[in-house]
C-alpha positions in Angstrom: -15.3 -44.9 14.9 -17.2 -43.1 17.6 -14.3 -41.1 19.1 -10.9 -39.8 18.2 -8.0 -38.0 19.9 -8.4 -34.2 19.6 -4.9 -33.8 18.0 -5.6 -36.4 15.3 -9.0 -34.9 14.6 -7.7 -31.3 14.3 -5.0 -32.6 11.9 -7.5 -34.8 9.8 -9.9 -31.9 9.6 -7.1 -29.6 8.3 -7.5 -27.1 11.1 -3.7 -27.1 11.5 -0.9 -28.2 9.1 0.8 -30.8 11.3 -0.2 -33.2 14.1 2.6 -31.7 16.3 1.0 -28.3 15.9 -2.4 -29.8 16.8 -0.9 -31.3 20.0 0.7 -28.0 20.9 -2.6 -26.2 20.3 -4.4 -28.6 22.7 -1.5 -28.7 25.2 -1.5 -24.9 25.5 -5.1 -24.8 26.4 -6.2 -23.0 23.2 -9.0 -25.6 22.5 -12.3 -25.9 24.4 -14.5 -28.9 24.1 -18.2 -28.1 24.9 -17.0 -25.0 26.7 -14.4 -26.7 28.9 -10.7 -25.9 28.3 -8.5 -28.9 27.7 -4.8 -29.2 28.2 -4.0 -32.6 26.8 -3.8 -33.8 23.2 -5.1 -37.2 24.2 -8.6 -35.9 25.0 -11.1 -37.8 22.9 -13.9 -36.0 21.0 -17.1 -37.6 19.8 -19.6 -36.6 17.1 -21.7 -33.6 18.1 -19.0 -32.0 20.3 -18.5 -28.3 19.8 -14.9 -27.1 19.6 -13.8 -23.5 20.2 -10.3 -23.0 18.8 -8.3 -19.9 19.4 -5.5 -20.3 16.8 -5.0 -17.4 14.4 -8.6 -16.4 15.0 -11.4 -17.9 17.1 -13.2 -20.7 15.3 -16.3 -22.7 16.5 -16.6 -26.1 14.9 -19.1 -28.9 15.5 -17.6 -32.4 15.0 -19.6 -34.2 12.3 -17.5 -37.3 11.7 -14.1 -38.9 11.8 -11.5 -40.2 9.4 -8.9 -43.0 9.6 -6.3 -40.9 7.8 -5.8 -37.4 6.5 -7.5 -36.9 3.2 -8.2 -34.1 0.7 -9.6 -30.7 1.7 -13.0 -31.8 0.5 -12.9 -34.9 2.8 -11.8 -32.7 5.6 -14.7 -30.3 5.1 -17.1 -33.2 5.7 -15.6 -33.8 9.2 -17.0 -30.6 10.8 -19.7 -28.0 10.6 -18.4 -24.4 10.9 -20.4 -22.4 13.4 -18.1 -19.4 13.6 -20.1 -16.2 13.7 -19.2 -13.8 10.9 -16.8 -11.0 11.9 -18.2 -7.5 11.6 -16.6 -5.5 8.8 -16.3 -1.8 9.5 -18.3 0.4 7.2 -15.2 2.5 6.3 -13.6 -0.6 4.7 -14.4 -1.5 1.1 -14.4 -4.9 -0.4 -10.6 -4.7 -1.0 -9.9 -4.1 2.7 -8.6 -0.6 2.2 -10.2 2.7 3.1 -11.7 4.5 0.2 -9.4 7.0 -1.5 -10.2 10.5 -2.8 -12.6 10.8 -5.6 -10.2 12.7 -7.8 -6.8 14.5 -7.6 -6.9 17.9 -5.9 -6.8 20.8 -8.3 -4.3 23.7 -8.1 -6.4 25.7 -5.6 -6.9 22.7 -3.3 -3.2 21.7 -3.5 -2.2 25.2 -2.4 -4.7 25.1 0.5 -3.2 21.8 1.6 0.3 23.2 1.4 -0.7 26.2 3.6 -2.1 23.8 6.2 1.0 21.6 6.2 3.4 24.6 6.5 5.2 24.8 9.8 3.6 27.2 12.3 0.0 26.4 11.3 -0.6 24.2 14.3 
């Protein structure tokens, strides 16, 4: 195989869950092939094409191969090379994705200071 329809390739590469979803994605113009927006699911792709997909997030994939049928996730990973740039993580976020909490509970003096600040009329 030297080419394949974009909707079949997206489905075989497990970018989307169903072929209908792949056809909708291509039909809505959310897929670019080598920088050109496509609007038809029947657009063929060939090895070496760079796809930019704006689905749940923007992904950049290079087509590495094709498959006759949808296989396992390991088989699907061999169909493309992921070229998506890493998203920057803000420095305030920790590995868990949450902002760091206080080092310790406030003591009695600090609690009273917080209550004074929260009291109405202190704005």
